[in-house]
C-alpha positions in Angstrom: 80.7 -171.0 -262.4 80.4 -167.7 -261.2 80.0 -164.5 -263.5 80.6 -161.0 -263.2 77.3 -159.0 -262.4 76.7 -156.7 -265.3 77.8 -153.0 -265.0 75.3 -150.2 -265.1 75.3 -148.0 -268.0 76.3 -144.5 -266.7 75.2 -141.9 -269.2 74.7 -138.1 -268.8 73.4 -135.6 -271.4 74.0 -132.1 -270.8 75.2 -128.9 -272.7 78.2 -127.4 -271.9 80.5 -124.8 -273.6 83.0 -127.3 -275.0 83.2 -131.0 -275.0 87.1 -130.8 -274.5 86.4 -129.0 -270.9 84.5 -132.3 -269.9 87.1 -134.3 -271.7 90.1 -132.3 -270.1 88.3 -132.8 -266.6 87.6 -136.5 -267.4 91.7 -137.0 -267.8 92.6 -135.4 -264.8 90.3 -137.3 -262.6 90.4 -140.9 -264.4 93.8 -142.1 -264.4 92.9 -146.0 -264.2 90.9 -146.4 -267.6 91.9 -148.7 -270.3 90.4 -146.6 -272.7 89.4 -142.7 -272.7 87.8 -141.1 -275.7 86.2 -138.0 -277.3 84.4 -138.4 -280.5 83.0 -134.9 -282.2 80.8 -135.9 -284.9 78.6 -132.6 -286.3 76.3 -132.0 -283.5 76.9 -135.2 -281.2 79.6 -135.3 -279.1 80.7 -138.8 -277.2 83.0 -138.6 -274.2 84.0 -141.6 -271.9 86.3 -144.1 -270.3 86.1 -148.0 -270.0 85.6 -149.4 -266.3 88.7 -151.5 -266.8 92.1 -150.7 -265.5 94.3 -152.0 -267.5 98.0 -151.4 -265.9 98.7 -150.9 -262.4 101.8 -149.6 -261.1 102.2 -150.1 -257.0 105.9 -149.8 -255.6 107.8 -150.0 -258.7 105.8 -153.3 -259.7 103.8 -153.3 -262.9 100.8 -155.6 -263.0 98.5 -155.9 -266.1 94.9 -156.8 -266.0 93.7 -157.9 -269.4 90.3 -157.1 -270.5 87.9 -160.0 -270.7 88.0 -161.9 -273.7 91.8 -161.3 -274.0 93.2 -164.4 -275.6 96.8 -165.5 -273.8 99.3 -166.8 -276.0 100.6 -170.4 -275.3 104.3 -170.5 -273.5 105.6 -171.4 -277.3 104.3 -168.3 -278.7 101.4 -167.4 -281.5 100.7 -169.9 -284.1 100.0 -168.0 -287.4 
């Protein structure tokens, strides 16, 4: 069974006037991320985007790429 190679952890620590400026630039440049976040806690700011593309639109066709571990319901639907 083949498995995907682990993705490298990319991080950058920097001083900026405002984390919102960095977040705005991230939103402008990263349109395919499943989850883009900005978390401000006192003197720590976390900004990032997941590497997965969840939805793709090409020539009026939408396709979804579920994140690893996503459960697909059987054709009969969810069983409570």
